[in-house]
C-alpha positions in Angstrom: 114.5 9.7 40.4 115.2 6.0 40.9 113.4 3.0 39.5 111.3 2.4 42.7 110.0 6.0 42.6 109.3 5.7 38.8 107.3 2.6 39.4 105.3 4.2 42.2 104.5 7.2 40.0 103.5 5.0 37.1 101.2 3.1 39.4 99.7 6.3 40.8 99.0 7.5 37.3 97.5 4.1 36.2 95.3 3.8 39.3 94.1 7.4 39.0 93.4 7.2 35.3 91.6 3.9 35.5 89.7 5.2 38.6 88.6 8.3 36.7 87.4 6.1 33.8 85.3 4.0 36.2 84.0 7.1 38.0 83.0 8.7 34.8 81.2 5.5 33.8 79.3 5.4 37.1 81.2 2.4 38.3 81.7 3.7 41.8 82.9 0.5 43.5 85.7 0.2 40.9 86.4 3.9 41.1 86.6 3.8 44.9 89.0 0.8 44.9 91.3 2.4 42.3 91.3 5.8 43.9 92.3 4.2 47.2 95.0 2.2 45.5 96.2 5.6 44.0 96.2 7.1 47.5 98.1 4.2 48.9 100.7 4.4 46.2 101.0 8.2 46.9 101.4 7.6 50.6 104.1 5.0 49.8 105.8 7.5 47.5 105.8 10.1 50.3 107.2 7.6 52.7 109.8 6.4 50.2 110.9 10.0 49.5 111.3 10.8 53.2 112.4 7.4 54.6 113.9 5.5 51.7 111.6 2.5 52.3 108.3 1.3 50.8 105.8 -0.2 53.2 105.3 -3.9 52.8 101.6 -3.9 53.7 98.6 -1.7 54.7 99.5 -2.4 58.4 103.1 -1.3 57.9 102.0 1.8 56.0 99.5 2.8 58.7 102.1 2.2 61.4 104.7 4.5 59.7 102.1 7.2 59.0 100.6 7.1 62.5 104.1 7.3 64.1 105.7 9.9 61.9 103.2 11.6 59.5 100.0 12.2 61.4 98.3 14.4 58.8 98.8 11.7 56.1 97.7 9.0 58.6 94.4 10.9 59.1 93.7 10.8 55.3 94.5 7.1 55.1 92.5 6.3 58.2 89.4 8.1 56.9 89.6 6.7 53.4 90.5 3.0 54.1 87.0 2.0 55.3 85.6 3.1 51.9 88.1 0.8 50.2 87.2 -2.1 52.6 83.4 -1.4 52.1 83.8 -1.5 48.3 84.2 -5.3 48.5 80.8 -6.0 50.1 78.7 -2.9 49.6 77.6 -0.7 46.7 79.6 2.5 46.8 78.0 5.8 45.8 79.2 8.7 43.8 79.9 10.7 47.0 82.3 8.1 48.5 84.1 7.7 45.2 84.3 11.5 44.8 85.8 11.9 48.3 88.6 9.4 47.4 89.1 11.0 44.0 89.6 14.5 45.7 92.0 13.1 48.2 94.0 11.4 45.4 94.1 14.7 43.5 95.2 16.7 46.6 98.1 14.2 47.3 99.1 14.1 43.6 99.3 17.9 43.7 101.2 17.9 47.0 103.7 15.4 45.7 104.0 17.2 42.3 102.7 14.2 40.3 
């Protein structure tokens, strides 16, 4: 494991842990944001392991996923609007829980 992979894994764990704290304290906007950041870092880790690159932006990440990893793209595409909405709306437990579950599934899949 190289330094970039280690940093991505550390970020995944930090985002997830902090998201879980927020979720458990009923801070669903913060939880939603952090769980999506965890998902984005997991997607970047998956791309890095397969392609040797880390996407430079959401746009770049989505493009790579849509072109090469459609199953992962569908997760990102479904979850991204919740992340965007968390800036201007009050997120509920169900939305935060959906992202939490997706983060957990990707963590398990990537053996994190």
